[in-house]
C-alpha positions as CSV (number, residue, x, y, z in Angstrom):
1,X,-11.9,39.0,40.9
2,X,-10.9,38.7,44.5
3,X,-7.3,37.9,45.9
4,X,-6.9,34.3,46.8
5,X,-6.9,35.2,50.8
6,X,-10.4,36.6,50.5
7,X,-11.5,32.9,50.3
8,X,-13.8,31.9,52.8
9,X,-16.7,29.0,53.0
10,X,-19.4,31.5,52.8
11,X,-20.9,31.1,49.5
12,X,-19.1,27.8,48.7
13,X,-21.8,25.3,49.4
14,X,-20.2,21.5,48.9
15,X,-22.4,19.6,46.3
16,X,-21.4,16.3,47.2
17,X,-22.5,13.6,44.8
18,X,-22.0,9.5,44.6
19,X,-22.4,6.3,46.2
20,X,-19.3,5.0,47.1
21,X,-16.9,7.6,46.2
22,X,-18.0,11.0,46.7
23,X,-16.9,14.0,44.7
24,X,-18.1,17.7,44.7
25,X,-20.2,18.8,41.7
26,X,-19.3,22.6,42.2
27,X,-17.3,23.8,39.0
28,X,-13.7,24.6,39.5
29,X,-11.7,26.2,36.6
30,X,-8.0,27.1,36.4
31,X,-5.6,29.6,34.3
32,X,-2.3,31.0,34.2
33,X,-0.8,34.1,32.8
34,X,2.8,33.7,31.7
35,X,5.5,35.5,30.2
36,X,8.1,34.0,27.7
37,X,11.6,35.8,26.8
38,X,14.8,34.4,26.0
39,X,18.7,35.0,27.2
40,X,21.4,35.5,24.8
41,X,24.7,36.3,25.7
42,X,23.8,37.0,29.5
43,X,20.9,39.5,28.4
44,X,17.2,38.8,28.7
45,X,15.0,39.9,26.0
46,X,11.3,40.2,25.3
47,X,9.5,38.1,22.6
48,X,9.8,40.7,19.8
49,X,13.4,40.6,19.7
50,X,13.5,36.8,18.8
51,X,12.4,37.8,15.2
52,X,15.6,40.1,14.6
53,X,18.0,37.0,15.2
54,X,20.0,35.1,13.2
55,X,19.4,31.6,12.7
56,X,22.3,30.9,14.9
57,X,21.4,33.0,17.9
58,X,18.1,31.7,17.6
59,X,19.6,28.3,18.2
60,X,22.3,29.8,20.8
61,X,19.3,31.6,22.5
62,X,18.2,30.2,26.0
63,X,14.4,30.2,26.0
64,X,12.3,30.5,29.4
65,X,9.2,31.1,30.7
66,X,7.4,31.8,33.9
67,X,4.0,32.1,35.7
68,X,3.0,35.6,37.3
69,X,-0.8,35.4,37.8
70,X,-2.9,32.2,38.3
71,X,-6.7,32.8,38.3
72,X,-8.9,29.8,40.1
73,X,-12.6,29.6,39.8
74,X,-15.2,28.3,41.9
75,X,-18.4,28.3,40.0
76,X,-18.7,32.0,39.0
77,X,-16.2,33.7,41.6
78,X,-13.1,34.0,40.5
79,X,-9.8,34.1,42.9
80,X,-6.3,35.0,41.8
81,X,-2.8,34.7,43.5
82,X,1.0,35.5,42.1
83,X,2.7,33.0,43.4
84,X,3.1,29.1,43.3
85,X,3.0,28.7,47.0
86,X,-0.1,31.0,47.4
87,X,-1.7,28.5,45.2
88,X,-0.5,25.7,47.1
89,X,-1.8,27.5,50.4
90,X,-5.2,28.3,48.3
91,X,-5.8,24.8,47.4
92,X,-4.8,23.5,50.8
93,X,-7.8,25.7,52.3
94,X,-10.5,24.2,49.8
95,X,-9.2,20.6,50.9
96,X,-9.6,21.3,54.6
97,X,-13.3,22.6,53.6
98,X,-14.2,20.1,51.1
99,X,-12.0,16.8,51.3
100,X,-13.9,14.7,48.8
101,X,-12.8,14.8,45.2
102,X,-13.0,18.1,43.2
103,X,-13.0,18.3,39.3
104,X,-10.9,21.2,37.9
105,X,-11.0,22.2,34.5
106,X,-8.0,23.8,32.3
107,X,-8.6,25.0,28.9
108,X,-5.7,23.3,27.1
109,X,-4.3,21.3,30.0
110,X,-0.9,20.6,28.0
111,X,0.0,24.1,28.6
112,X,-0.7,24.5,32.1
113,X,0.7,21.1,33.0
114,X,4.2,22.0,31.8
115,X,4.3,24.7,34.3
116,X,2.2,22.9,37.1
117,X,4.6,19.6,36.8
118,X,7.6,21.1,38.5
119,X,5.3,22.4,41.5
120,X,3.1,19.6,42.1
121,X,2.9,15.9,42.1
122,X,0.5,14.1,39.9
123,X,-0.3,10.6,39.3
124,X,-3.0,8.6,36.5
125,X,-1.7,11.4,33.9
126,X,-3.4,10.3,30.7
127,X,-2.0,11.8,27.4
128,X,-2.2,10.9,23.7
129,X,1.3,11.6,23.4
130,X,4.1,13.3,25.4
131,X,2.7,16.6,27.1
132,X,-0.9,16.6,25.3
133,X,-2.5,15.7,28.7
134,X,-6.2,14.8,28.7
135,X,-6.7,14.1,32.6
136,X,-4.4,14.0,35.5
137,X,-4.9,13.7,39.5
138,X,-3.2,15.8,41.9
139,X,-1.7,13.5,44.5
140,X,-1.3,16.1,47.6
141,X,-4.9,17.3,46.7
142,X,-8.0,16.1,46.1
143,X,-8.4,17.4,42.5
144,X,-8.9,15.4,39.3
145,X,-8.1,17.8,36.4
146,X,-9.8,17.5,32.7
147,X,-8.8,19.2,29.8
148,X,-12.1,21.5,28.3
149,X,-10.1,22.1,24.9
150,X,-10.0,18.2,24.3
151,X,-13.7,17.9,25.8
152,X,-15.0,20.8,23.4
153,X,-12.5,20.8,20.3
154,X,-12.8,24.3,20.7
155,X,-10.3,27.1,21.3
156,X,-11.7,29.5,24.1
157,X,-11.6,32.6,22.0
158,X,-14.5,30.3,19.9
159,X,-16.6,29.1,22.9
160,X,-19.0,32.0,23.2
161,X,-19.8,31.9,19.5
162,X,-20.2,28.0,19.4
163,X,-21.8,27.6,22.7
164,X,-24.0,31.1,22.9
165,X,-22.1,31.9,26.3
166,X,-23.3,35.0,28.0
167,X,-19.6,36.2,28.6
168,X,-16.5,36.5,26.0
169,X,-13.1,36.0,26.1
170,X,-11.3,39.4,25.9
171,X,-8.9,40.4,23.4
172,X,-5.8,42.7,23.1
173,X,-6.3,43.6,26.6
174,X,-2.8,42.1,27.7
175,X,0.4,42.4,25.9
176,X,2.2,39.3,25.7
177,X,5.2,40.9,24.4
178,X,5.9,43.0,27.7
179,X,7.8,40.6,30.5
180,X,6.0,40.4,33.7
181,X,6.5,38.7,37.2
182,X,4.9,38.4,40.2
183,X,5.7,41.8,41.4
184,X,4.2,43.5,38.2
185,X,1.3,45.8,38.6
186,X,-1.8,44.8,36.6
187,X,-4.2,47.3,35.5
188,X,-7.9,46.8,36.0
189,X,-8.2,45.9,32.0
190,X,-5.4,43.4,32.4
191,X,-7.4,41.8,35.2
192,X,-10.3,41.9,33.7
193,X,-8.7,39.9,30.8
194,X,-7.5,37.3,33.3
195,X,-10.9,37.0,35.0
196,X,-13.0,36.6,31.7
197,X,-10.8,33.5,30.6
198,X,-12.1,31.6,34.0
199,X,-15.8,33.0,33.6
200,X,-15.8,31.7,29.8
201,X,-14.9,28.3,30.9
202,X,-17.0,28.5,34.0
203,X,-20.2,28.9,31.6
204,X,-19.1,26.6,28.9
205,X,-18.7,23.9,31.7
206,X,-22.6,25.1,32.9
207,X,-23.4,24.5,29.2
208,X,-22.1,20.8,29.6
209,X,-24.0,20.3,32.4
210,X,-27.3,20.7,30.7
211,X,-27.0,17.5,29.0
212,X,-24.5,15.6,31.5
213,X,-25.8,14.9,35.0
214,X,-22.6,16.1,36.8
215,X,-19.1,17.3,36.2
216,X,-17.5,13.7,36.6
217,X,-20.0,12.4,34.1
218,X,-18.9,15.0,31.1
219,X,-16.9,12.8,28.5
220,X,-13.1,13.6,28.5
221,X,-13.0,14.2,24.8
222,X,-15.3,15.5,22.2
223,X,-15.4,11.9,20.6
224,X,-16.2,10.5,23.7
225,X,-19.4,12.5,24.1
226,X,-20.7,10.6,21.1
227,X,-19.2,7.4,22.3
228,X,-20.8,7.6,25.3
229,X,-24.5,8.3,23.9
230,X,-24.3,5.4,21.5
231,X,-23.0,3.1,24.3
232,X,-26.0,3.8,26.3
233,X,-28.2,3.0,23.4
234,X,-26.6,-0.6,22.3
235,X,-25.1,-1.5,26.0
236,X,-27.9,-4.1,26.5
237,X,-28.5,-5.0,22.8
238,X,-27.4,-8.6,22.5
239,X,-28.0,-8.9,18.9
240,X,-26.1,-5.5,18.1
241,X,-23.1,-6.8,20.3
242,X,-23.0,-10.6,18.3
243,X,-23.1,-8.3,15.1
244,X,-20.0,-6.5,16.2
245,X,-18.4,-9.4,17.8
246,X,-18.3,-11.4,14.8
247,X,-16.7,-8.3,12.7
248,X,-13.8,-7.5,15.1
249,X,-10.4,-9.1,13.8
250,X,-8.1,-10.8,16.5
251,X,-5.3,-12.0,14.2
252,X,-2.6,-9.6,15.0
253,X,-1.4,-10.1,11.6
254,X,-4.6,-8.8,9.9
255,X,-4.8,-6.1,12.6
256,X,-1.4,-4.8,11.2
257,X,-2.8,-5.0,7.4
258,X,-5.6,-3.1,8.3
259,X,-3.5,-0.5,10.2
260,X,-1.6,-0.4,6.6
261,X,-4.7,-0.2,4.4
262,X,-5.9,2.6,6.4
263,X,-5.7,6.2,4.6
264,X,-7.4,9.3,5.4
265,X,-8.9,12.0,3.4
266,X,-7.2,13.0,-0.3
267,X,-5.7,16.3,-0.1
268,X,-4.0,17.4,-3.1
269,X,-3.6,20.0,-5.5
270,X,-2.9,19.7,-9.9
271,X,0.6,20.4,-10.0
272,X,-0.4,21.7,-13.7
273,X,-2.2,24.7,-12.0
274,X,0.3,25.6,-9.3
275,X,2.0,29.0,-9.3
276,X,-1.3,30.3,-11.4
277,X,-3.8,32.5,-10.3
278,X,-6.9,31.2,-11.6
279,X,-10.2,33.1,-12.3
280,X,-13.9,32.0,-11.7
281,X,-12.9,28.8,-9.8
282,X,-15.9,26.7,-8.7
283,X,-16.2,24.1,-5.6
284,X,-18.4,21.2,-5.2
285,X,-18.6,19.5,-1.9
286,X,-20.1,16.3,-0.8
287,X,-22.6,16.8,1.7
288,X,-21.7,14.7,4.9
289,X,-19.6,12.6,3.3
290,X,-18.5,10.2,5.9
291,X,-22.3,9.9,7.3
292,X,-23.2,9.0,4.0
293,X,-21.1,6.2,3.2
294,X,-21.5,4.9,6.9
295,X,-25.1,4.8,6.4
296,X,-25.6,3.9,2.6
297,X,-22.8,1.0,1.9
298,X,-21.9,-2.5,3.0
299,X,-19.0,-3.3,5.7
300,X,-17.0,-6.2,6.8
301,X,-19.1,-8.3,8.5
302,X,-16.8,-11.3,9.6
303,X,-13.1,-11.6,10.6
304,X,-11.1,-11.5,7.6
305,X,-9.8,-15.0,6.3
306,X,-6.8,-15.5,3.9
307,X,-7.7,-16.9,0.4
308,X,-5.8,-17.8,-2.9
309,X,-7.2,-14.9,-5.1
310,X,-4.1,-13.5,-7.2
311,X,-6.1,-11.7,-9.7
312,X,-8.4,-8.9,-9.7
313,X,-10.8,-10.8,-12.3
314,X,-11.3,-13.4,-9.5
315,X,-12.6,-11.0,-6.7
316,X,-16.2,-11.1,-6.2
317,X,-18.5,-7.9,-5.4
318,X,-20.0,-10.0,-2.3
319,X,-17.3,-9.6,-0.6
320,X,-14.4,-7.2,0.7
321,X,-10.9,-7.7,0.3
322,X,-7.5,-6.3,2.0
323,X,-4.5,-7.4,-0.4
324,X,-1.0,-7.0,-0.5
325,X,-0.2,-6.0,-3.7
326,X,3.5,-5.5,-5.4
327,X,3.5,-3.1,-8.2
328,X,5.8,-2.8,-11.0
329,X,6.5,-0.3,-13.9
330,X,3.7,1.9,-12.4
331,X,2.7,5.3,-14.6
332,X,-0.1,7.3,-13.9
333,X,-2.6,8.1,-16.4
334,X,-4.2,11.6,-15.4
335,X,-3.0,15.0,-14.2
336,X,-3.6,14.3,-10.7
337,X,-1.8,11.6,-8.9
338,X,-3.3,9.5,-6.2
339,X,-1.0,6.9,-4.7
340,X,0.7,8.2,-1.1
341,X,4.5,7.3,-1.1
342,X,4.4,7.3,2.5
343,X,2.4,4.2,2.1
344,X,4.7,2.3,0.2
345,X,7.3,-0.1,1.1
346,X,10.4,-1.0,-0.8
347,X,9.9,1.9,-3.3
348,X,12.4,2.2,-6.3
349,X,12.6,4.3,-9.1
350,X,9.9,7.1,-8.2
351,X,9.0,10.2,-9.8
352,X,6.7,12.5,-7.1
353,X,4.2,14.9,-7.1
354,X,3.9,16.8,-3.7
355,X,4.2,13.1,-1.9
356,X,2.0,11.2,-4.3
357,X,3.5,9.0,-7.3
358,X,3.5,9.9,-10.7
359,X,5.7,6.9,-11.5
360,X,7.6,4.2,-10.1
361,X,10.0,1.1,-10.8
362,X,8.7,-0.9,-7.7
363,X,7.0,-1.1,-4.5
364,X,4.8,-3.1,-2.0
365,X,1.5,-1.7,-0.6
366,X,-1.7,-2.8,1.2
367,X,-4.9,-1.9,0.2
368,X,-8.7,-2.5,0.4
369,X,-10.1,-3.8,-2.5
370,X,-12.0,-0.7,-3.4
371,X,-8.5,1.6,-3.3
372,X,-6.7,-1.6,-5.4
373,X,-9.7,-1.3,-8.1
374,X,-8.9,2.5,-8.3
375,X,-5.2,2.4,-8.6
376,X,-5.4,-0.5,-11.5
377,X,-7.8,2.3,-13.3
378,X,-5.8,5.4,-12.8
379,X,-2.1,3.8,-13.2
380,X,-0.7,1.9,-16.0
381,X,1.2,-1.0,-14.2
382,X,2.1,-4.7,-13.7
383,X,1.0,-6.1,-10.5
384,X,1.1,-8.9,-8.1
385,X,-1.1,-10.1,-5.3
386,X,1.1,-11.5,-2.5
387,X,-1.4,-11.7,-0.1
388,X,-5.3,-11.6,0.0
389,X,-7.9,-11.8,3.0
390,X,-11.7,-11.3,2.5
391,X,-14.8,-10.8,4.5
392,X,-18.7,-10.8,4.1
393,X,-20.4,-7.7,3.2
394,X,-23.6,-6.4,5.2
395,X,-24.7,-2.7,6.2
396,X,-23.6,-1.5,9.4
397,X,-26.0,-2.4,12.4
398,X,-29.4,-0.5,12.1
399,X,-28.7,1.2,15.3
400,X,-25.7,3.1,14.3
401,X,-27.3,4.2,10.6
402,X,-30.3,5.6,12.8
403,X,-28.0,7.1,15.4
404,X,-26.1,8.6,12.6
405,X,-28.9,9.5,10.7
406,X,-30.7,11.3,13.8
407,X,-27.7,13.5,14.3
408,X,-27.8,14.7,10.6
409,X,-31.5,15.1,11.1
410,X,-31.0,17.2,14.2
411,X,-28.0,19.4,12.7
412,X,-30.1,20.3,9.5
413,X,-33.2,20.9,11.6
414,X,-31.5,23.3,14.2
415,X,-29.1,25.2,11.8
416,X,-30.0,29.4,11.9
417,X,-32.7,28.5,14.3
418,X,-32.5,31.4,16.9
419,X,-32.4,30.4,20.3
420,X,-31.1,26.7,19.7
421,X,-27.3,27.9,18.3
422,X,-25.6,25.8,20.9
423,X,-27.9,22.9,20.4
424,X,-27.1,23.0,16.6
425,X,-23.4,23.1,17.4
426,X,-23.4,20.3,19.8
427,X,-25.2,18.0,17.3
428,X,-23.1,19.0,14.3
429,X,-19.9,18.4,16.5
430,X,-21.4,14.9,17.2
431,X,-22.2,14.2,13.9
432,X,-18.7,15.0,12.7
433,X,-17.3,13.0,15.5
434,X,-18.8,9.9,14.5
435,X,-16.2,8.8,11.9
436,X,-13.3,9.6,14.3
437,X,-15.1,7.3,17.3
438,X,-14.8,4.8,14.8
439,X,-11.1,5.2,14.4
440,X,-10.4,5.5,17.9
441,X,-7.0,4.3,18.4
442,X,-7.5,2.0,21.9
443,X,-4.2,-0.1,20.9
444,X,-1.7,2.8,21.2
445,X,1.8,2.8,22.8
446,X,1.9,3.6,26.5
447,X,2.6,7.0,26.8
448,X,4.0,7.4,30.7
449,X,4.6,10.4,32.7
450,X,7.3,10.0,35.6
451,X,6.4,12.1,38.2
452,X,9.5,11.8,40.1
453,X,11.5,14.0,37.6
454,X,8.9,15.1,35.2
455,X,9.8,13.5,32.2
456,X,7.8,11.5,29.6
457,X,8.5,8.4,27.8
458,X,6.7,6.5,24.9
459,X,6.8,2.4,25.5
460,X,6.1,0.3,22.5
461,X,3.3,-2.4,23.5
462,X,4.5,-6.2,23.7
463,X,3.0,-8.8,21.2
464,X,1.0,-10.2,24.1
465,X,-0.2,-6.8,24.9
466,X,-1.5,-6.1,21.7
467,X,-3.5,-9.4,21.6
468,X,-5.0,-9.1,24.9
469,X,-6.3,-5.6,23.5
470,X,-7.8,-7.2,20.4
471,X,-9.4,-9.7,22.3
472,X,-10.9,-7.2,25.1
473,X,-12.0,-5.0,22.0
474,X,-14.0,-8.3,21.0
475,X,-15.4,-8.7,24.4
476,X,-16.6,-5.3,24.5
477,X,-18.1,-5.7,21.0
478,X,-19.0,-2.2,20.7
479,X,-17.2,-0.8,17.4
480,X,-14.9,-2.3,14.4
481,X,-11.5,-0.8,13.4
482,X,-12.1,-2.4,9.8
483,X,-15.4,-0.2,9.4
484,X,-13.3,3.1,9.7
485,X,-10.8,1.6,7.3
486,X,-13.6,1.0,4.9
487,X,-15.4,4.3,5.5
488,X,-12.3,6.5,4.0
489,X,-12.1,4.2,1.6
490,X,-15.7,4.4,0.2
491,X,-15.5,8.3,0.6
492,X,-12.0,8.8,-1.5
493,X,-13.8,6.6,-4.2
494,X,-16.9,8.6,-4.4
495,X,-14.3,11.9,-4.8
496,X,-11.9,10.4,-6.7
497,X,-13.9,8.7,-9.4
498,X,-15.6,12.2,-10.4
499,X,-11.6,13.8,-10.0
500,X,-10.5,11.5,-13.1
501,X,-14.0,12.1,-15.0
502,X,-13.0,15.9,-14.7
503,X,-9.0,15.5,-14.6
504,X,-8.1,18.7,-16.7
505,X,-10.2,20.8,-14.8
506,X,-9.7,19.9,-11.4
507,X,-7.3,22.5,-9.7
508,X,-7.4,21.2,-5.7
509,X,-9.1,18.7,-3.6
510,X,-9.6,18.2,0.1
511,X,-11.5,15.2,1.4
512,X,-14.9,15.8,0.5
513,X,-14.4,18.6,-2.0
514,X,-13.3,19.5,-5.7
515,X,-12.1,22.8,-7.2
516,X,-12.3,23.3,-11.1
517,X,-11.7,25.7,-13.7
518,X,-14.4,26.6,-16.0
519,X,-15.1,24.3,-19.1
520,X,-15.9,20.9,-16.6
521,X,-19.0,19.1,-17.3
522,X,-21.6,19.6,-14.7
523,X,-23.3,16.6,-15.9
524,X,-20.5,14.6,-14.2
525,X,-21.9,15.8,-10.6
526,X,-25.6,15.4,-11.8
527,X,-25.2,11.8,-13.0
528,X,-23.5,11.2,-9.7
529,X,-26.0,12.8,-7.7
530,X,-28.7,10.3,-9.2
531,X,-26.6,7.6,-8.1
532,X,-26.5,9.0,-4.5
533,X,-30.8,9.3,-4.7
534,X,-31.0,5.5,-6.0
535,X,-28.5,4.4,-3.3
536,X,-30.2,5.9,-0.5
537,X,-33.6,4.7,-2.1
538,X,-32.4,1.2,-2.1
539,X,-31.1,1.6,1.5
540,X,-34.2,3.3,3.3
541,X,-36.2,0.3,1.6
542,X,-34.0,-2.6,2.7
543,X,-33.3,-1.1,6.1
544,X,-36.8,-0.1,6.6
545,X,-35.7,3.7,7.5
546,X,-38.1,6.5,6.5
547,X,-36.2,8.1,3.4
548,X,-36.8,11.4,5.0
549,X,-34.0,10.9,7.3
550,X,-31.6,10.7,4.5
551,X,-33.0,14.0,3.4
552,X,-34.3,16.3,5.9
553,X,-35.7,20.0,5.6
554,X,-34.3,23.0,7.3
555,X,-36.2,26.0,9.0
556,X,-36.8,27.3,5.7
557,X,-38.6,24.1,4.4
558,X,-35.3,23.2,1.9
559,X,-34.3,19.5,1.7
560,X,-30.8,18.6,2.2
561,X,-30.0,14.8,1.1
562,X,-26.7,13.5,2.5
563,X,-24.1,12.4,0.0
564,X,-24.8,15.0,-2.8
565,X,-22.4,17.2,-4.7
566,X,-23.5,20.6,-3.9
567,X,-21.7,23.7,-5.6
568,X,-21.1,27.1,-3.8
569,X,-21.4,28.8,-7.2
570,X,-25.4,27.6,-7.6
571,X,-26.1,28.8,-4.3
572,X,-24.9,32.3,-4.5
573,X,-25.3,32.6,-8.5
574,X,-22.0,33.3,-9.0
575,X,-18.4,31.5,-9.2
576,X,-17.1,30.3,-5.6
577,X,-13.9,32.1,-6.2
578,X,-13.3,35.3,-8.1
579,X,-9.6,34.1,-8.2
580,X,-7.6,31.2,-7.0
581,X,-3.9,30.1,-6.6
582,X,-2.7,27.2,-4.8
583,X,1.3,25.9,-4.0
584,X,0.1,22.2,-3.0
585,X,-1.8,20.5,-0.4
586,X,-2.9,22.9,2.4
587,X,-1.6,25.8,0.7
588,X,-4.1,27.6,-1.3
589,X,-5.5,31.7,-1.3
590,X,-8.4,33.0,-3.0
591,X,-10.4,36.1,-3.4
592,X,-14.0,36.6,-3.0
593,X,-16.0,40.4,-3.4
594,X,-12.3,41.6,-3.6
595,X,-11.2,40.1,-0.4
596,X,-8.4,37.9,0.3
597,X,-8.7,34.5,2.1
598,X,-5.8,31.8,2.7
599,X,-5.8,28.1,3.6
600,X,-2.1,27.4,4.8
601,X,-1.4,24.8,7.2
602,X,0.3,26.6,10.1
603,X,-0.8,29.9,9.3
604,X,-3.7,31.6,11.1
605,X,-6.4,32.2,8.7
606,X,-6.4,35.8,9.8
607,X,-3.1,36.4,7.8
608,X,-5.2,36.3,4.5
609,X,-6.4,39.8,5.1
610,X,-2.7,40.8,4.9
611,X,-2.1,39.1,1.5
612,X,-2.2,42.0,-0.8
613,X,-2.4,40.7,-4.3
614,X,-3.0,36.8,-5.1
615,X,0.3,37.3,-7.3
616,X,2.3,37.6,-4.2
617,X,1.3,33.8,-2.9
618,X,4.2,32.2,-4.3
619,X,7.6,30.6,-2.9
620,X,9.6,32.8,-0.8
621,X,6.1,34.7,0.3
622,X,6.5,35.5,4.1
623,X,3.7,35.9,6.4
624,X,5.0,38.2,8.9
625,X,4.2,37.8,12.9
626,X,2.3,40.5,12.6
627,X,0.0,39.2,9.8
628,X,-1.4,36.4,11.8
629,X,0.7,36.5,15.2
630,X,1.9,32.9,14.9
631,X,3.8,31.9,17.4
632,X,6.4,28.6,17.9
633,X,6.3,27.0,21.2
634,X,9.4,25.6,23.2
635,X,8.8,23.2,26.1
636,X,11.4,24.7,28.6
637,X,13.1,22.4,31.3
638,X,15.6,22.3,34.1
639,X,15.5,26.4,34.3
640,X,18.0,27.9,36.6
641,X,16.2,30.3,39.5
642,X,17.2,33.8,38.7
643,X,16.2,37.5,39.3
644,X,14.0,38.5,36.1
645,X,13.1,42.3,36.1
646,X,9.6,43.3,34.5
647,X,9.1,45.9,31.8
648,X,8.4,48.4,34.6
649,X,11.9,47.8,36.3
650,X,10.3,45.4,39.1
651,X,12.6,42.5,40.0
652,X,11.6,39.1,41.1
653,X,13.7,36.0,41.8
654,X,11.8,33.3,39.3
655,X,12.2,29.8,40.5
656,X,10.0,28.1,37.9
657,X,12.0,24.9,36.7
658,X,9.6,24.1,33.4
659,X,7.5,26.1,31.3
660,X,6.4,26.9,27.7
661,X,8.1,29.6,26.0
662,X,6.1,31.0,23.2
663,X,8.4,33.1,20.5
664,X,7.2,35.0,17.6
665,X,7.7,33.5,14.4
666,X,7.3,33.8,10.2
667,X,6.0,31.4,7.6
668,X,7.8,31.6,4.5
669,X,5.9,30.2,1.9
670,X,7.4,27.2,-0.3
671,X,6.7,23.7,-2.1
672,X,8.4,20.5,-1.2
673,X,11.3,19.9,-3.3
674,X,10.1,17.2,-5.7
675,X,7.0,19.6,-6.1
676,X,9.0,22.3,-6.8
677,X,10.9,20.4,-9.4
678,X,7.8,18.9,-10.8
679,X,6.0,22.3,-11.4
680,X,9.0,23.7,-13.3
681,X,9.4,20.4,-15.3
682,X,8.0,21.1,-18.9
683,X,7.2,17.7,-19.7
684,X,0.6,12.5,4.4
685,X,-0.2,5.5,14.5
686,X,-1.1,2.9,15.9
687,X,1.0,0.1,17.8
688,X,2.0,-2.7,15.4
689,X,2.2,-6.3,16.3
690,X,6.1,-7.0,15.5
691,X,5.9,-10.2,12.9
692,X,8.6,-12.7,12.7
């Protein structure tokens, strides 16, 4: 790693691309290391002291952070500096040598941007929400910054494993608990840690260039990669565009209803098993659940139109529907509960099971017909259909289905193939991103960055802006939002129909998997799998697609049909989990071969090894910071200049105005209040059109 003033143009050769707007195709990368600390009663404390504070003192503590070293990669040469002024001089030198636009990659730009914004001016900042920056342009230097975390959806430490890179991120060589400043001497080991963060990023971008022609054309998000490839396939296909255009809804009221009807995956624990350490628990997973329903079910093929249907019996399976329903005197028939309270309006007299309804006196909800039928089958209730809209049904365009199947075949055939690991990961990532592409929110409130004062604001779209965007989607005719809505509906139905058949044995569900205690009837899965095979055979015949694409073979010659329920226990000839315990959605622990593992939202999985006994996985159990090194991040603003003394006694006058302060935290396991009460009882954003 070279000090920044060693930079010269020798070895830095421009690679200019473009016809009208020229840009440099060299790989530029950037990273910083920072110190976090807090001030309490005038005294500066390192992060570790934060854990000992009372809750009152934690609120009083002034959180601060600053940069003490930056690293800048030009291809595989890494330069560094210790101050912002040095960085400005360095960027000026590069700009003077290559005046054309350059693309700079930062892994998790949201973090670095919080520091950079107080030292540099930015324009064209694109963010999904405040702070979450995807791309930005430095106004005073010819650099466009892109977030490689958004591009890869993989944290830096995993890039080497996922993409088979020749270098790996160093671990444990930099103690973040020590306060450093630009005057702090850094050891060779610490400098190596800094350098390799840049080298890993460089080699990752180099991998991307094996697929994309130059740095400018690497898609800015992981989903964008799938979008670009499919767009290239259908861009000039007029038949495809006609099919899509017909199905895009531009009525703003219908658009609102589709937003309301969209529900994600079902993640829930059976409250009757909460707090209990269960033995010999099995797990069944649906193979490529979303790709399966996208390829084998029919979707809205026209705009939704109003109709006068007011009874379930009058609905036809030749159409799909969006309904607004008022339910009264609702009570679930099963141990597992399904209606999400967050989707209900005017909810009265409800009893909850971890956010889902056990019973309710009354509420209104917007549903697809598939969800409506399921709720009628699983709840005792009275209902009144207030509004009903219908659309004709058809398979998705064959171009999309074949695109999905090609990714599924590629993922299956490449798995465990030596030397093709990165190609496998890329194909797998694209397959998993196809559903996300269907639901990409192009009609969101405006997130604006104000460069004059470094603040953010979110501005609601006006009605005319929403209508304009809906019309633009129809004109573009690429994908249909209602397809994403019905994709999750179909996938949930495949899962939940099995749940109600096996209700007393179901312990936990998560989107495409069911965990069960012993005694369940395996024929439920076997019989369902036969229906999947029959559906695939029918789809294959109707669409004239080779059936083998739905069930490709892996390197060992084993067939993997999409959509089937597969059992880990059958693969391993043993129970999936020797022991299992849950405390609610996204809160469970299990033991396999004597080792404990956890899945707890907000807690690193590495903390599972610190759990000595599954009996301890109960309310009030605390995952200490040392268990998983979990930090809480504070965005700091308007920091006053002050002298900061490092851990070696070196002082430096810090002028960083903003940053990200990372302080250690613990996690206390607990149920939501309603869920805790239930367990002790013996007896889960799009811009909205503003309607009048």
